[in-house]
C-alpha positions in Angstrom: -22.8 49.5 24.8 -25.1 52.3 23.8 -28.4 51.2 25.4 -30.2 48.0 26.3 -33.8 48.4 25.2 -36.8 46.8 26.9 -40.5 47.2 26.4 -41.1 50.0 28.9 -37.6 51.1 29.9 -34.0 51.1 28.6 -30.6 51.0 30.3 -28.0 53.5 29.3 -24.5 54.5 30.3 -24.1 57.4 32.8 -23.8 60.8 31.4 -22.5 64.1 32.9 -26.1 65.3 33.2 -26.8 62.5 35.6 -24.8 64.3 38.3 -27.8 65.6 40.4 -29.7 62.3 40.1 -26.7 60.2 41.3 -25.8 62.8 44.0 -29.4 62.6 45.3 -29.3 58.8 45.5 -25.9 58.6 47.1 -26.9 61.1 49.7 -30.3 59.6 50.5 -29.9 58.1 53.9 -33.0 55.9 53.5 -31.1 53.8 50.9 -27.7 53.7 52.5 -28.5 50.3 54.0 -29.0 48.9 50.5 -25.8 50.4 49.1 -23.7 49.9 52.2 -23.0 53.7 52.3 -21.9 55.3 55.5 -21.2 59.0 54.6 -22.5 61.6 52.2 -20.8 62.2 48.9 -20.0 65.7 47.6 -21.0 66.8 44.1 -17.3 67.1 43.3 -16.7 63.4 44.1 -19.8 62.3 42.1 -18.6 64.5 39.2 -15.2 62.8 39.3 -16.9 59.4 39.4 -19.0 60.3 36.3 -15.9 61.4 34.5 -14.4 57.9 35.1 -17.7 56.1 34.3 -16.6 55.5 30.7 -14.0 53.1 31.7 -14.3 49.6 30.4 -15.9 47.0 32.8 -12.7 44.9 32.5 -10.7 47.8 33.9 -13.1 49.3 36.4 -14.5 45.9 37.6 -17.9 47.6 37.8 -20.7 49.0 35.6 -23.4 51.4 36.6 -26.3 51.9 34.2 -29.3 54.3 34.4 -32.8 52.9 34.2 -34.8 55.3 32.0 -38.3 55.5 30.6 -38.9 56.1 26.9 -40.1 59.6 28.0 -36.5 60.2 29.1 -37.4 60.1 32.8 -34.6 58.8 34.9 -36.1 56.0 37.1 -33.1 54.4 38.9 -29.7 52.7 38.7 -28.6 49.2 38.2 -25.1 48.1 38.9 -22.7 45.3 38.3 -20.0 45.1 40.9 -17.1 42.8 41.9 -16.8 41.9 38.2 -14.5 38.9 38.1 -13.7 38.0 34.6 -11.4 35.0 35.5 -14.2 33.3 37.5 -17.0 34.7 35.2 -19.1 36.3 37.9 -20.4 39.6 39.1 -22.8 41.0 41.7 -25.9 43.0 40.8 -27.6 45.8 42.7 -30.6 47.8 41.7 -32.5 50.9 43.0 -35.6 52.5 41.7 -35.4 55.9 43.3 -39.0 57.1 43.7 -41.4 55.0 45.7 -44.0 56.0 43.1 -42.1 54.2 40.4 -41.7 51.0 42.5 -43.8 47.9 41.9 -44.5 48.9 38.3 -42.2 46.3 36.7 -39.4 48.7 35.9 -36.9 46.9 38.2 -38.0 43.5 36.9 -37.5 44.6 33.3 -34.1 46.3 34.1 -32.9 43.2 35.9 -34.0 41.0 33.0 -32.1 43.2 30.5 -28.9 43.2 32.6 -29.0 39.5 33.3 -29.3 38.8 29.5 -26.5 41.3 28.8 -24.2 39.6 31.4 -24.8 36.1 30.0 -25.0 36.9 26.3 -22.4 39.7 25.9 -20.0 39.4 28.9 -20.0 35.6 28.9 -20.5 35.4 32.6 -21.3 32.1 34.3 -23.0 33.4 37.4 -24.5 36.5 39.0 -25.1 37.1 42.7 -26.8 39.7 44.9 -26.9 40.4 48.6 -30.3 41.3 50.1 -31.3 42.3 53.6 -33.5 39.8 55.3 -36.2 42.6 55.7 -36.2 43.5 52.0 -38.9 41.2 50.8 -39.6 43.2 47.6 -36.0 42.7 46.4 -36.1 39.1 47.3 -39.2 38.6 45.3 -37.7 40.6 42.4 -34.6 38.5 42.2 -36.4 35.2 42.7 -38.7 36.2 39.8 -35.7 36.3 37.5 -34.4 32.8 38.6 -32.0 33.8 41.4 -31.9 31.2 44.2 -31.3 31.9 47.8 -28.0 30.0 48.7 -27.2 31.3 52.1 -28.0 33.5 55.1 -25.2 35.7 56.5 -26.1 36.2 60.1 -25.5 39.6 61.8 -23.9 40.7 58.6 -24.7 44.4 58.7 -24.9 46.9 61.5 -28.0 49.1 60.9 -29.0 51.7 63.4 -26.9 50.1 66.1 -28.4 46.6 65.6 -27.3 43.6 63.5 -29.2 42.5 60.5 -29.0 39.3 58.5 -28.4 39.3 54.7 -29.3 36.7 52.1 -27.0 35.7 49.3 -28.7 34.9 46.0 -27.1 33.3 42.9 -28.1 32.8 39.3 -26.0 30.3 37.4 -26.2 30.3 33.6 
């Protein structure tokens, strides 16, 4: 896959020059809750990760793509994780890095492109995502693309010493 092209953005594979962008995201404590991260990552580890990012999704069981504007501005990341070819499913996570780039439709377009890729090219039957009960923007985004809330996982994540609920959403093709 070279790129997945949309009207305002495109999705592309990770490149070595994405090191600083990925490092900044992985070490931004304000998004650790979304990514379930607990500790900072070194540039060395991110560099190693980028060197392995070329692996096939069937081998790596995950796929991380960069959300980019046609002006070659890196906007965010969108991930497939827990790729399960046997059961034809995968999880999706998305992050638009800058608050100034949020609520502009980039995430919606990226999600639409990736969902189409999953169903058309990977032959998946279903996609899922896990969204914190407080993250109304993400709930709205995934619902806009046809994802349905199928469950509430109570006290699922410990955040700042307290428990938070998390919704499970699914989209079945």
